[in-house]
C-alpha positions as CSV (number, residue, x, y, z in Angstrom):
1,M,3.9,-10.0,20.1
2,S,4.7,-6.5,21.4
3,R,7.8,-6.7,19.3
4,V,5.5,-6.2,16.3
5,A,3.8,-2.9,15.6
6,V,0.7,-3.3,13.4
7,I,-0.1,0.0,11.7
8,V,-3.6,0.4,10.2
9,V,-4.5,3.5,8.4
10,M,-8.2,4.3,8.4
11,Y,-10.1,6.7,6.0
12,N,-13.9,6.9,6.5
13,P,-14.0,3.2,7.4
14,K,-17.1,1.1,7.1
15,E,-18.5,-0.6,10.2
16,Y,-17.6,-4.1,9.1
17,M,-13.9,-3.1,9.2
18,L,-14.1,-3.1,12.9
19,D,-13.8,-6.9,12.8
20,N,-10.5,-6.5,11.0
21,L,-9.2,-4.2,13.8
22,M,-10.4,-6.5,16.5
23,N,-8.3,-9.3,15.0
24,Y,-5.1,-7.4,16.0
25,K,-6.3,-6.2,19.4
26,D,-3.7,-8.5,21.2
27,L,-0.9,-7.1,19.2
28,S,0.8,-3.7,19.5
29,L,-1.9,-2.0,17.4
30,I,-1.4,1.6,16.0
31,I,-4.4,3.1,14.2
32,I,-3.9,6.3,12.3
33,D,-7.2,7.9,11.3
34,N,-7.2,10.0,8.1
35,S,-10.9,10.7,8.3
36,D,-12.2,14.3,8.2
37,D,-14.7,13.6,11.0
38,S,-15.3,11.1,13.7
39,N,-16.8,7.9,12.4
40,D,-18.8,5.0,13.7
41,I,-15.7,2.9,14.3
42,S,-13.7,5.6,16.2
43,K,-15.8,5.3,19.3
44,H,-15.2,1.6,19.5
45,V,-11.5,2.0,18.7
46,K,-11.0,4.4,21.6
47,K,-12.0,1.6,24.0
48,M,-9.5,-0.8,22.6
49,D,-6.0,-1.3,24.0
50,C,-4.2,0.4,21.2
51,V,-2.7,3.7,20.1
52,Y,-5.4,5.7,18.2
53,K,-4.3,8.9,16.5
54,P,-7.0,10.8,14.6
55,L,-5.4,13.4,12.2
56,G,-8.6,15.4,11.8
57,K,-8.3,15.5,8.0
58,N,-7.0,13.4,5.2
59,M,-3.2,13.9,5.3
60,G,-2.5,11.2,2.7
61,L,-1.6,7.6,3.1
62,A,2.2,8.2,3.1
63,Y,1.9,10.8,5.9
64,A,-0.3,8.5,8.0
65,L,2.0,5.5,7.6
66,N,5.0,7.6,8.6
67,E,3.1,8.8,11.7
68,G,2.6,5.1,12.6
69,V,6.2,4.2,12.0
70,N,7.3,7.0,14.3
71,I,5.0,5.7,17.1
72,A,6.4,2.2,16.5
73,Y,9.9,3.6,17.1
74,E,8.7,5.2,20.3
75,K,7.2,1.9,21.5
76,G,10.5,0.1,20.8
77,C,9.0,-2.4,18.4
78,K,11.4,-4.5,16.4
79,Y,9.2,-5.2,13.4
80,V,6.6,-3.0,11.6
81,L,3.6,-4.4,9.8
82,T,1.6,-2.0,7.6
83,L,-2.0,-2.8,6.7
84,D,-5.0,-1.2,4.9
85,Q,-8.2,-0.9,6.8
86,D,-9.9,-3.5,4.5
87,S,-7.0,-6.1,4.6
88,I,-7.5,-9.3,6.5
89,I,-4.6,-11.4,7.8
90,E,-4.8,-14.0,10.6
91,N,-2.7,-13.6,13.7
92,S,-1.2,-17.0,13.1
93,D,0.0,-15.9,9.7
94,I,1.6,-12.8,11.3
95,S,3.4,-15.1,13.7
96,K,4.7,-17.1,10.8
97,M,6.1,-14.0,9.2
98,V,7.8,-12.9,12.4
99,D,9.2,-16.3,13.0
100,F,10.7,-16.3,9.5
101,L,12.4,-12.9,10.1
102,D,13.7,-14.2,13.5
103,I,15.7,-17.0,11.8
104,H,16.6,-15.2,8.6
105,D,18.8,-12.2,9.6
106,E,19.6,-11.6,6.0
107,I,16.0,-10.8,5.1
108,A,14.6,-7.4,6.1
109,V,11.3,-7.1,4.1
110,L,8.6,-9.8,4.0
111,S,5.2,-10.1,2.3
112,P,2.3,-12.5,2.4
113,T,0.7,-13.8,-0.7
114,I,-2.1,-11.4,-1.6
115,I,-5.5,-12.9,-2.5
116,P,-6.9,-11.9,-4.9
117,Y,-4.4,-10.2,-7.1
118,E,-6.4,-7.5,-8.9
119,D,-4.2,-7.3,-12.0
120,I,-2.2,-10.5,-12.4
121,D,-0.7,-9.2,-15.7
122,N,1.1,-6.4,-13.9
123,I,2.8,-8.5,-11.2
124,P,6.5,-8.8,-11.7
125,R,7.9,-12.2,-12.5
126,M,9.0,-14.1,-9.4
127,K,12.1,-16.2,-8.9
128,S,11.3,-19.3,-6.9
129,I,13.6,-20.2,-4.1
130,D,11.7,-23.1,-2.7
131,N,8.1,-24.0,-2.3
132,S,7.6,-22.0,0.8
133,Y,8.9,-18.6,-0.2
134,S,9.8,-16.5,-3.3
135,S,12.0,-13.5,-4.1
136,V,9.9,-10.7,-5.6
137,N,10.5,-7.2,-6.9
138,F,7.4,-5.6,-5.7
139,V,4.9,-5.8,-2.8
140,I,2.0,-3.6,-1.9
141,T,2.2,-1.7,1.3
142,S,-0.6,-3.7,3.0
143,G,0.8,-6.8,4.6
144,C,4.5,-5.7,4.3
145,L,6.5,-6.6,7.4
146,C,9.8,-4.8,7.8
147,R,12.6,-4.6,10.3
148,K,12.4,-1.1,11.7
149,E,15.9,-0.4,10.5
150,I,14.7,-0.4,7.0
151,Y,13.2,3.0,7.4
152,E,16.6,4.3,8.6
153,N,18.3,2.8,5.5
154,V,16.0,3.7,2.7
155,G,13.9,6.5,4.3
156,Y,10.2,6.8,5.1
157,F,7.3,6.8,2.7
158,R,7.3,9.9,0.4
159,D,4.7,12.4,1.9
160,E,4.5,14.3,-1.4
161,L,2.9,11.4,-3.2
162,F,-0.1,11.6,-0.9
163,I,-1.7,8.4,-2.3
164,E,-0.8,6.1,-5.2
165,Y,2.6,4.6,-6.1
166,I,3.8,4.9,-2.5
167,D,4.6,1.1,-2.5
168,V,6.2,1.4,-6.0
169,D,8.6,4.1,-4.8
170,F,9.4,2.2,-1.6
171,C,10.2,-1.0,-3.5
172,L,12.4,0.9,-6.0
173,R,14.4,2.3,-3.2
174,L,14.8,-1.1,-1.6
175,K,15.9,-2.5,-4.9
176,K,18.4,0.4,-5.3
177,Q,20.0,-0.5,-2.0
178,G,20.1,-4.2,-2.9
179,I,17.6,-5.2,-0.2
180,K,15.7,-8.4,-1.0
181,I,11.9,-8.7,-0.7
182,I,10.6,-12.1,0.2
183,R,7.1,-13.4,-0.2
184,L,5.8,-16.3,1.9
185,N,3.7,-18.4,-0.4
186,E,1.8,-20.2,2.4
187,V,0.9,-17.0,4.3
188,H,-2.2,-15.2,3.0
189,L,-3.5,-11.7,3.2
190,Y,-7.0,-11.1,1.8
191,Q,-7.4,-7.8,0.0
192,R,-10.7,-6.5,-1.1
193,A,-10.7,-5.8,-4.8
194,G,-12.6,-2.5,-4.5
195,N,-14.6,-1.5,-7.6
196,S,-12.3,-3.3,-10.1
197,V,-14.1,-5.6,-12.6
198,E,-12.4,-8.0,-14.9
199,K,-12.9,-7.2,-18.6
200,R,-11.4,-8.4,-21.9
201,F,-9.5,-6.2,-24.3
202,L,-8.6,-8.2,-27.4
203,W,-6.9,-11.4,-26.0
204,K,-5.9,-9.9,-22.7
205,K,-7.7,-9.6,-19.3
206,I,-7.7,-6.1,-17.9
207,H,-9.1,-4.6,-14.7
208,P,-10.7,-1.1,-15.0
209,L,-10.8,0.5,-11.5
210,F,-14.3,2.1,-11.7
211,D,-13.0,4.3,-8.9
212,S,-13.1,8.0,-8.1
213,P,-11.9,10.0,-11.2
214,K,-9.7,12.0,-8.8
215,R,-7.7,8.9,-8.2
216,G,-6.5,9.1,-11.8
217,Y,-4.9,12.5,-11.1
218,Y,-2.6,10.9,-8.5
219,I,-1.8,7.9,-10.7
220,F,-0.7,10.1,-13.6
221,R,1.0,12.7,-11.5
222,N,3.0,10.3,-9.4
223,H,3.9,8.1,-12.3
224,K,5.4,11.1,-14.1
225,Y,7.1,12.4,-11.0
226,L,8.7,9.0,-10.2
227,K,9.6,8.5,-13.9
228,K,11.9,11.6,-13.5
229,I,13.6,9.9,-10.5
230,Y,13.9,6.3,-11.7
231,G,13.7,6.5,-15.5
232,R,12.6,3.4,-17.3
233,N,13.1,1.3,-14.2
234,L,9.7,2.5,-13.2
235,Y,8.1,0.4,-15.9
236,K,9.2,-2.8,-14.1
237,Y,7.0,-1.9,-11.2
238,A,4.1,0.2,-12.7
239,P,2.1,-0.1,-15.9
240,R,2.5,2.4,-18.6
241,L,-0.1,5.2,-18.5
242,Y,-1.6,4.4,-21.9
243,K,-3.2,1.3,-20.3
244,A,-5.2,3.5,-17.9
245,I,-6.4,5.6,-20.9
246,I,-7.5,2.4,-22.8
247,K,-9.5,1.2,-19.8
248,T,-11.2,4.6,-19.4
249,L,-12.1,5.0,-23.1
250,F,-13.5,1.5,-23.5
251,Y,-15.0,0.6,-20.2
252,E,-15.3,3.3,-17.5
253,D,-17.9,6.0,-17.0
254,R,-17.4,9.8,-16.6
255,K,-14.7,9.6,-19.4
256,I,-14.3,13.3,-19.9
257,E,-13.9,13.9,-16.2
258,R,-11.4,11.1,-15.8
259,V,-9.3,12.3,-18.8
260,R,-9.3,15.8,-17.4
261,F,-7.8,14.5,-14.2
262,Y,-5.3,12.5,-16.1
263,I,-4.1,15.6,-18.0
264,E,-3.9,17.7,-14.8
265,G,-2.0,15.0,-13.0
266,Y,0.5,14.6,-15.8
267,I,1.1,18.3,-16.0
268,D,1.6,18.7,-12.3
269,G,3.9,15.7,-12.3
270,C,6.0,17.5,-14.9
271,R,6.0,20.6,-12.8
272,G,6.8,18.8,-9.6
273,Q,3.6,20.1,-8.0
274,M,2.9,17.5,-5.3
275,G,0.8,16.8,-2.2
276,E,-2.9,16.9,-2.1
277,Y,-5.0,17.8,-5.1
278,R,-6.3,21.3,-4.4
279,K,-7.8,22.7,-7.7
């Protein structure tokens, strides 16, 4: 399927992730490596029949994805599939997605069903079309299959976001242009849940991230930045910030450090100070 560019962004990958990459070796595989140094996987990747582009430092997820899209254009691919390094999707399911777009010219963006959903309460309500696919408002970047013209119509991923809310912004731009996003219910992408652990807050299930405190900086900054662009429409795609504060205060460790990053991120979002965190 040389018509399909599979873009995988790596960042300090674990050795087991090599199996994920090997799954796509027969496709037009493009690997963008955001790692600061060479890693155990890079020496194996260089021997594969793929495009491998090490950036030498972490340039951010959005920048790396855009590099991959540019290479896909150069290769003349018709479709672009973006994946995280820890996502798993079978080649047969990729073929099903491609076949679907081939016969549905009116559809430009396609997503598999993500298993597991890390926060089921924050997934927008879906309108069922039939048993095989659904119309959705939001999809994560990983597993998203697009016609390459989409990037000409709505633009590339926002470099200034660096990480976090890249998919939210992209979906909001798709929605603004009236472009439908379709999810195939019988096609599955397996996404590792990271450090998230299910907890109960009153009668609700919540999922604290238990991740790097610095990640909270990007969440709060980019949320505030995009709120200035999209207004209250953002809330249809992203949870309100007070929910992150509740999760931190009740469940997560390093509370003071996390809250400090939240405050810094919020202030920088107000100022429009974007890109990589450098303080």
